C-alpha positions as CSV (number, residue, x, y, z in Angstrom):
1,M,0.0,0.0,0.0
2,T,1.3,3.5,-0.8
3,T,2.4,5.4,2.2
4,A,1.2,8.9,3.2
5,N,4.5,10.2,1.9
6,T,3.3,9.8,-1.6
7,P,6.0,9.7,-4.3
8,G,3.7,11.7,-6.6
9,E,4.3,14.8,-4.4
10,L,8.0,14.5,-5.0
11,R,7.9,14.1,-8.8
12,A,7.6,17.3,-10.9
13,A,5.1,16.9,-13.8
14,S,8.0,17.7,-16.1
15,A,10.4,15.1,-14.7
16,P,12.7,14.0,-17.5
17,P,12.4,10.6,-19.0
18,L,14.8,7.9,-18.0
19,G,16.9,8.5,-21.1
20,T,17.8,12.0,-20.0
21,V,19.1,11.0,-16.5
22,E,22.8,11.6,-16.1
23,R,24.5,8.2,-16.4
24,P,27.7,6.9,-14.8
25,E,30.8,7.1,-16.9
26,P,31.4,4.2,-19.2
27,G,33.5,1.3,-17.8
28,L,31.2,-1.3,-16.4
29,A,30.9,-3.3,-19.7
30,E,34.6,-3.2,-20.3
31,R,35.4,-4.5,-16.8
32,V,32.8,-7.3,-17.1
33,R,34.4,-8.4,-20.3
34,A,37.9,-8.1,-19.0
35,D,37.2,-10.3,-16.0
36,G,35.2,-12.9,-17.9
37,T,32.2,-12.2,-15.7
38,E,29.2,-14.3,-16.7
39,F,26.5,-12.9,-14.4
40,L,26.2,-9.7,-12.5
41,L,24.2,-9.0,-9.3
42,A,22.7,-5.6,-9.5
43,L,22.1,-4.6,-5.9
44,F,20.7,-1.8,-3.7
45,V,19.4,-1.7,-0.2
46,D,16.2,-0.2,1.3
47,L,16.1,2.0,4.5
48,A,16.2,-1.1,6.7
49,G,19.4,-2.3,5.0
50,R,17.6,-5.2,3.2
51,A,19.3,-6.0,-0.1
52,N,17.4,-6.2,-3.4
53,A,19.1,-7.7,-6.4
54,K,18.6,-9.1,-9.8
55,L,21.0,-11.5,-11.5
56,I,21.7,-10.5,-15.1
57,P,23.7,-12.2,-17.8
58,S,26.8,-10.3,-18.9
59,R,25.6,-10.1,-22.5
60,T,23.0,-7.6,-21.3
61,V,25.4,-5.3,-19.4
62,E,25.5,-2.5,-22.1
63,R,21.7,-2.3,-21.9
64,F,21.8,-2.3,-18.1
65,Q,24.3,0.5,-18.0
66,K,22.3,2.5,-20.5
67,E,18.8,1.9,-19.3
68,G,19.1,0.6,-15.7
69,L,17.2,-2.4,-14.4
70,R,13.5,-2.2,-13.3
71,F,12.2,-3.4,-9.9
72,A,8.5,-3.4,-8.8
73,G,8.2,-0.5,-6.3
74,Q,6.0,-2.3,-3.8
75,A,8.4,-5.3,-3.6
76,V,11.6,-3.5,-2.7
77,G,11.0,-3.0,1.1
78,L,11.2,0.3,2.9
79,L,11.5,2.8,0.1
80,A,8.1,4.6,0.4
81,L,6.6,3.0,-2.8
82,G,3.4,1.1,-3.4
83,A,1.8,-1.0,-6.1
84,N,0.5,2.1,-7.9
85,D,3.8,3.9,-8.0
86,P,6.4,3.8,-10.9
87,D,9.1,1.1,-11.0
88,V,12.4,1.6,-9.3
89,V,15.1,1.7,-11.9
90,A,18.5,0.7,-10.6
91,I,21.3,2.6,-12.2
92,P,24.7,0.9,-11.7
93,D,27.8,2.7,-10.2
94,P,30.7,1.2,-12.2
95,A,33.1,2.3,-9.4
96,S,31.4,-0.3,-7.1
97,Y,31.9,-3.2,-9.5
98,T,33.1,-6.2,-7.4
99,P,34.1,-9.6,-8.8
100,L,33.0,-12.5,-6.4
101,P,34.7,-15.6,-7.8
102,S,34.9,-17.0,-4.2
103,V,31.1,-17.2,-4.2
104,R,30.7,-18.4,-7.7
105,P,33.2,-18.4,-10.6
106,G,32.1,-15.8,-13.1
107,L,29.9,-13.8,-10.6
108,A,30.3,-10.1,-9.8
109,L,28.2,-7.5,-8.0
110,V,27.6,-3.8,-8.7
111,H,25.9,-1.4,-6.3
112,C,23.1,0.8,-7.8
113,D,21.4,4.1,-7.2
114,P,17.6,3.7,-7.3
115,H,15.8,6.1,-9.6
116,V,12.0,6.8,-9.9
117,A,10.5,8.7,-12.8
118,G,13.9,9.5,-14.1
119,M,15.3,11.0,-10.9
120,P,17.5,9.7,-8.0
121,W,15.0,8.4,-5.4
122,P,15.4,10.5,-2.2
123,Y,14.4,7.6,0.0
124,A,17.3,5.5,-1.2
125,P,20.1,5.2,1.4
126,R,22.9,5.5,-1.1
127,V,21.4,8.7,-2.5
128,I,21.0,10.1,1.1
129,L,24.7,9.4,1.9
130,K,25.8,11.0,-1.4
131,E,24.0,14.2,-0.3
132,A,25.7,14.1,3.1
133,V,29.1,13.7,1.5
134,R,28.4,16.5,-1.0
135,G,27.4,18.8,1.9
136,A,30.6,18.2,3.7
137,A,32.6,18.8,0.5
138,E,31.0,22.2,0.1
139,R,32.7,23.0,3.4
140,G,36.0,21.7,2.1
141,L,35.8,18.6,4.3
142,A,35.9,14.9,3.6
143,L,35.0,12.1,5.9
144,R,36.9,8.8,5.9
145,V,35.4,5.7,7.5
146,G,36.7,2.4,8.6
147,A,34.4,-0.4,9.6
148,E,34.8,-3.4,12.0
149,V,32.4,-6.0,10.8
150,E,31.5,-8.6,13.4
151,Y,29.3,-11.7,13.0
152,Y,28.5,-15.1,14.5
153,L,28.9,-18.4,12.7
154,L,26.1,-20.8,13.8
155,K,24.3,-24.0,12.9
156,R,20.9,-25.5,13.6
157,D,20.8,-28.5,16.1
158,E,18.5,-31.5,15.7
159,H,15.7,-29.5,17.5
160,G,16.1,-26.5,15.2
161,G,17.9,-24.4,17.8
162,L,20.9,-22.2,17.1
163,V,24.3,-23.5,18.3
164,T,27.9,-22.4,17.6
165,A,29.0,-23.8,14.2
166,D,32.3,-24.9,15.8
167,P,31.3,-27.4,18.6
168,L,34.7,-27.0,20.2
169,D,34.4,-23.3,20.6
170,T,33.4,-23.3,24.3
171,A,36.1,-21.4,26.0
172,A,35.0,-19.0,28.8
173,R,37.2,-16.3,27.2
174,P,37.4,-17.1,23.5
175,S,38.9,-13.7,22.4
176,Y,41.8,-14.1,20.0
177,D,41.8,-17.9,20.4
178,P,44.3,-19.3,17.9
179,Q,42.8,-22.8,17.9
180,A,39.3,-21.5,17.2
181,A,40.5,-19.3,14.4
182,T,42.4,-22.2,12.9
183,R,39.4,-24.4,13.0
184,M,37.6,-21.8,10.9
185,Y,40.6,-21.2,8.7
186,D,38.9,-22.1,5.5
187,H,36.1,-19.6,6.0
188,L,38.3,-16.8,7.3
189,A,41.0,-17.3,4.7
190,T,38.5,-17.4,1.8
191,V,36.9,-14.1,3.0
192,S,40.3,-12.5,3.6
193,T,41.6,-13.5,0.2
194,A,38.5,-12.2,-1.5
195,M,38.9,-8.8,0.3
196,D,42.6,-8.6,-0.8
197,E,41.8,-9.5,-4.4
198,L,39.3,-6.6,-4.4
199,G,41.9,-4.2,-3.1
200,W,40.2,-3.6,0.3
201,G,43.3,-4.3,2.3
202,N,42.3,-6.9,4.8
203,Y,44.7,-6.5,7.7
204,A,43.2,-8.8,10.5
205,N,40.9,-11.7,11.0
206,E,40.1,-12.7,14.6
207,H,37.9,-14.6,17.0
208,E,35.9,-12.1,19.0
209,E,34.6,-12.2,22.5
210,G,31.6,-14.4,22.0
211,N,31.8,-18.2,21.2
212,G,31.3,-18.4,17.5
213,Q,31.9,-14.7,16.9
214,Y,34.4,-13.3,14.4
215,E,35.6,-10.0,13.0
216,Q,37.4,-9.2,9.7
217,N,38.9,-5.8,9.0
218,F,39.7,-3.8,5.9
219,E,41.3,-0.4,5.3
220,H,39.3,2.9,5.6
221,A,38.0,4.8,2.6
222,D,35.4,7.4,1.7
223,P,31.9,6.8,3.3
224,L,30.2,5.6,0.1
225,T,33.0,3.1,-0.6
226,T,33.0,1.8,2.9
227,A,29.2,1.5,3.1
228,D,29.2,-0.4,-0.2
229,R,31.9,-2.7,1.2
230,V,30.0,-3.4,4.3
231,I,27.0,-4.5,2.3
232,T,29.1,-6.6,-0.1
233,L,30.9,-8.2,2.9
234,R,27.7,-9.2,4.5
235,Y,26.6,-10.9,1.3
236,L,30.0,-12.6,0.9
237,V,30.2,-13.9,4.4
238,Q,26.6,-15.2,4.4
239,A,27.0,-16.9,1.0
240,L,30.3,-18.6,2.0
241,A,28.9,-19.6,5.4
242,E,25.8,-21.1,3.8
243,R,27.9,-23.1,1.3
244,A,29.7,-24.6,4.3
245,G,26.5,-25.5,6.1
246,M,26.7,-22.6,8.5
247,I,24.6,-19.5,9.3
248,A,26.3,-16.2,9.4
249,T,24.3,-13.6,11.4
250,F,24.9,-9.9,12.0
251,M,22.0,-9.8,14.5
252,P,22.9,-7.5,17.4
253,R,22.3,-10.0,20.2
254,P,21.5,-13.6,19.0
255,F,22.2,-15.0,22.5
256,A,21.3,-13.4,25.8
257,E,24.3,-14.9,27.5
258,R,26.9,-13.8,24.9
259,I,28.3,-10.5,23.8
260,G,26.5,-8.6,21.1
261,T,27.6,-7.8,17.6
262,G,28.7,-4.3,16.7
263,L,29.6,-2.4,13.6
264,H,32.3,-0.1,15.0
265,L,33.1,2.8,12.7
266,H,36.4,4.7,12.7
267,L,36.0,8.3,11.7
268,S,38.3,11.1,10.6
269,L,37.9,14.4,8.8
270,W,40.3,15.4,6.0
271,R,40.9,18.5,3.8
272,D,43.0,18.4,0.6
273,E,44.2,14.9,1.5
274,Q,45.4,16.1,4.9
275,P,44.1,14.7,8.2
276,L,42.5,17.2,10.5
277,F,42.1,15.3,13.7
278,P,45.7,14.8,14.9
279,D,47.3,17.4,17.2
280,P,50.4,16.2,19.3
281,A,50.1,19.3,21.5
282,D,46.6,18.5,22.6
283,P,46.3,19.7,26.3
284,R,43.6,17.1,27.0
285,G,46.1,14.4,26.3
286,L,44.3,12.5,23.5
287,G,46.3,13.8,20.6
288,L,43.3,15.5,19.0
289,S,42.7,18.9,17.4
290,P,40.0,21.4,18.5
291,L,38.1,20.5,15.3
292,A,38.1,16.8,16.3
293,Y,36.8,17.7,19.8
294,S,34.0,19.8,18.2
295,F,33.2,16.8,15.9
296,I,33.0,14.6,19.0
297,G,30.9,17.2,20.8
298,G,28.3,17.2,18.0
299,I,28.0,13.4,18.1
300,V,27.7,13.3,21.9
301,E,25.0,16.0,21.9
302,H,23.0,14.2,19.2
303,S,23.6,10.7,20.4
304,Q,20.0,10.1,21.5
305,G,18.7,11.2,18.2
306,L,21.2,9.1,16.3
307,Q,20.3,5.8,18.1
308,A,17.3,4.8,16.0
309,V,19.5,5.1,12.9
310,I,22.6,3.3,14.2
311,A,20.7,0.7,16.3
312,P,17.5,0.3,14.2
313,T,15.9,-3.0,15.5
314,I,14.1,-4.4,18.5
315,N,17.1,-6.6,19.1
316,S,19.5,-3.7,19.0
317,Y,18.4,-2.7,22.5
318,K,19.2,-6.2,23.8
319,R,22.8,-5.5,22.8
320,N,23.3,-2.1,24.3
321,N,21.3,-3.2,27.3
322,S,20.7,0.4,28.2
323,L,18.7,-0.4,31.4
324,A,21.7,-2.2,32.9
325,T,25.2,-1.3,34.0
326,V,27.9,-1.9,31.4
327,T,29.9,-4.9,32.3
328,P,32.9,-6.6,30.7
329,A,30.4,-9.2,29.3
330,N,28.5,-6.5,27.5
331,P,30.8,-3.5,26.6
332,A,28.2,-1.8,24.3
333,P,27.8,1.7,25.6
334,R,24.7,2.8,27.6
335,S,25.7,6.5,27.7
336,A,27.4,8.9,25.3
337,T,30.8,9.1,26.9
338,Y,34.1,9.7,25.1
339,G,37.7,9.2,26.1
340,G,40.9,7.5,25.5
341,N,41.8,3.9,24.7
342,D,38.9,2.3,26.8
343,R,36.3,0.2,25.0
344,N,33.6,1.1,27.4
345,H,33.2,4.4,25.6
346,Y,30.6,5.4,23.1
347,L,33.4,7.3,21.3
348,R,36.9,5.9,21.9
349,V,40.1,7.7,20.8
350,P,42.7,5.1,19.9
351,E,46.3,5.6,21.1
352,D,47.5,7.0,17.8
353,G,45.0,9.9,18.0
354,D,44.3,10.2,14.3
355,R,40.7,9.1,14.4
356,V,37.6,8.4,16.6
357,E,36.1,5.0,17.0
358,F,32.3,5.2,17.2
359,R,31.1,2.1,19.1
360,G,27.3,2.7,19.2
361,T,26.5,1.2,15.8
362,D,25.4,-2.4,15.8
363,G,25.6,-5.2,13.3
364,C,22.2,-4.6,11.6
365,A,22.7,-0.9,11.0
366,N,22.3,0.4,7.5
367,P,25.8,1.7,6.8
368,Y,24.7,4.4,4.4
369,L,22.2,5.9,6.9
370,A,24.6,5.5,9.8
371,A,27.4,7.3,8.0
372,A,25.1,10.1,6.8
373,A,23.6,10.7,10.3
374,I,26.9,10.5,12.2
375,L,28.5,12.9,9.7
376,A,25.7,15.4,10.1
377,A,25.9,15.2,13.9
378,G,29.7,15.7,13.9
379,L,29.6,18.6,11.4
380,D,26.9,20.3,13.5
381,G,29.4,20.2,16.4
382,V,32.1,21.6,14.1
383,S,29.9,24.5,12.9
384,R,29.2,25.5,16.5
385,A,32.6,24.8,17.9
386,A,31.0,22.4,20.4
387,D,33.1,21.5,23.4
388,P,32.5,18.0,24.8
389,G,34.4,18.8,28.0
390,A,37.1,16.8,29.6
391,P,37.4,13.1,28.6
392,D,35.4,10.6,30.6
393,V,37.1,7.9,32.7
394,Y,35.9,4.4,33.6
395,N,37.4,2.5,36.6
396,Q,38.6,-1.1,36.5
397,A,35.1,-2.3,37.3
398,G,33.7,-0.7,34.2
399,Q,31.9,2.0,36.2
400,L,31.8,5.6,34.9
401,V,33.3,8.2,37.3
402,A,33.0,12.0,37.3
403,N,35.9,13.5,35.5
404,G,37.2,17.1,35.1
405,D,34.7,19.7,34.2
406,H,32.0,17.4,32.9
407,P,30.3,15.2,35.5
408,A,29.5,11.7,34.2
409,A,25.9,12.1,35.2
410,K,25.5,14.8,32.5
411,R,26.4,12.6,29.6
412,P,23.3,11.6,27.5
413,I,21.8,8.3,28.4
414,L,21.0,6.2,25.3
415,P,17.4,5.3,24.7
416,P,16.5,1.9,26.4
417,T,14.2,0.7,23.6
418,L,13.6,1.2,19.9
419,L,10.4,3.2,20.7
420,H,12.3,5.6,22.9
421,A,15.0,5.9,20.2
422,V,12.4,6.8,17.5
423,E,10.9,9.5,19.7
424,A,14.4,10.9,20.2
425,L,15.0,10.8,16.4
426,V,11.8,12.8,15.5
427,N,12.8,15.4,18.1
428,N,16.3,15.9,16.7
429,P,16.2,18.3,13.7
430,V,19.9,17.7,12.8
431,V,19.5,13.9,12.4
432,C,16.2,14.3,10.7
433,A,17.7,16.8,8.2
434,A,20.4,14.3,7.4
435,L,17.8,11.7,6.5
436,D,15.7,14.2,4.5
437,A,18.7,15.8,2.7
438,A,17.8,14.3,-0.7
439,G,14.4,16.1,-0.7
440,A,11.9,13.7,0.9
441,P,10.4,13.3,4.4
442,V,12.5,10.2,5.1
443,A,12.8,10.8,8.8
444,K,9.1,10.7,9.3
445,Y,8.6,7.7,7.1
446,F,11.5,5.9,8.8
447,A,10.1,6.7,12.2
448,D,6.6,5.5,11.3
449,M,8.0,2.2,10.0
450,K,10.1,1.7,13.2
451,R,7.1,2.5,15.4
452,G,5.2,-0.2,13.5
453,E,8.0,-2.6,14.0
454,F,8.1,-2.0,17.7
455,F,4.3,-2.4,18.2
456,A,4.3,-5.6,16.0
457,W,6.8,-7.1,18.4
458,H,5.0,-5.7,21.4
459,S,1.8,-7.5,20.3
460,E,3.5,-10.9,20.4
461,I,3.0,-13.1,23.4
462,S,6.4,-14.4,24.5
463,H,7.5,-17.5,26.4
464,W,8.7,-15.1,29.1
465,E,5.2,-13.9,29.7
466,I,3.6,-17.3,29.7
467,E,6.2,-18.6,32.2
468,R,5.6,-15.7,34.6
469,Y,1.9,-14.9,34.3
470,L,0.0,-18.0,33.2
471,T,-0.9,-19.3,36.7
472,R,0.5,-16.5,38.9
473,F,-2.9,-14.8,39.6
């Protein structure tokens, strides 16, 4: 059903036909032929981060590059389109072309920008991020983003329940376990080799803190490239896991008794290829420039409004566990603190001081929307020379203590549920403007959909309720 945010209101009567839309520069067909690619996955994601794709034979790539590929609007997920709206036309970005021989010989993937009625669709996450990047460029600034992609490798047991794919992965503290990593060598090595062949610069593959949990890292890049790579890596990891009889999940908290899954983002601002964050003379001791502190200040101030974007599911709030004290077993932040090399923080400054690690984003976040919203929050801080105050400090027990001129009690507490996060979003004009930047009321549409998701979950009767209330009264 068409939403209240009708696409017709966004389309001028004189919108140009598809043939007049500015197309990407030539190159896709040539790359497909040079690689011997047989089939191409044309892919884009909706606002929830769900992938939509069609598999096209390489002999049609010239037509695809010229005309795009049509998708039924009502079938593409959260993009504010219904059955009576025009088709989505996916226009490929040749720069995102990605051969995937490790999944299937002759297979490649290309990310696309959704168009409707001949124009870039303002509800499309990739289009939204492009607007955010353009806005920063107008100020002479460029964001670079690195992503730590975490996931669990699982299987189904004979009863259909989820268990760790590696039955020997039972250590109480499995972090960096060499034996566990070696047992998953084939999977990790295949993913690592694929990343290197693509030029991503894989530099580490490790067992994370949960039994069955892994992380694979690649070098930082511009926000659009990194977001494309996160989506590609999710597809790659899940395809290879499925082929090996496993399930790869990026769900924020698949097990109540294990650590959650994050998508930590490393952020830095640049101008003319020069980094703007480092400052060895920093009097606060973190090696950061005043501009970096203002960027941090903007993110801290807008943290509550950011949460629905960076942690966008019901399950997200099982990971950040905002109603409970942070413990070593659950280091996802519950308040918007910042400081040095301490992984309890919402914003951690690594020892080299050339970037900030944003630890609030979880494994199911849409990387395009997350990058756009975080960039907007940080740049708002830069424009106002926001001061986050002195760095925060946690003690050895993981408890936040008052520090310097900014008592810990004054740091924003993150929303405890998705519903609370949605209300914080709609009341935050900076984050809403970031989502709406391409010319549509995306923030309202997104908030409405997320409220619906919360109430659909809230309407379900859980085992927890049956156990506690069935015969209590």
